[in-house]
N, C-alpha and C positions, 0 to 999 in steps of 0.2 A: 504462722498458720493459726487460724482461729477455730475453736471447737464450738459447734452450736448444739444446744440441746432442745429438742422439740418435745412437748408435752402432748401426748395423745390421750384425749378423754374419750372413754367409751361410755355411752349413755344407753344402757339397756332399759327397755320398757317405755321409751319415749317415742318410739317409731310409729308412724301412722300405720293403720291396718293394711293399706295398699302396698306399703313397702315390704310387708311380710306375706303378701300374696292373698289377702283377704279383702273382702269389700266392706265389712262392718266389724266392729269390736265384738258383736255378739257371735260371729262366726269364729273368731279367735277363741272366745271362752268355750264354745261348743267343742272345738278341736282340743283344747287344753284339758277338759274334764277327764277324759279317759287316760291321759298321760299323768295327770296328777293322782288318779286312783291307783296306777301302777306304782308310782313313787311313794305313795303314802297309803298302803293297803289297809291299815288299821283305822284310818279316819273315814268318816262319812263325808262325801263331797256331794252337795246338792247344787242344782241349778239355782 
């Protein structure tokens, strides 16, 4: 019996906007700003 090992490579951040449900990267950034503000309340996050 042979054991096989598969490597699963997860590439986060390289998905096209459409794969995430957005039409443009600007839409992604607009959606992320409030989330980043919640995660980093002491930081100033501007467009």
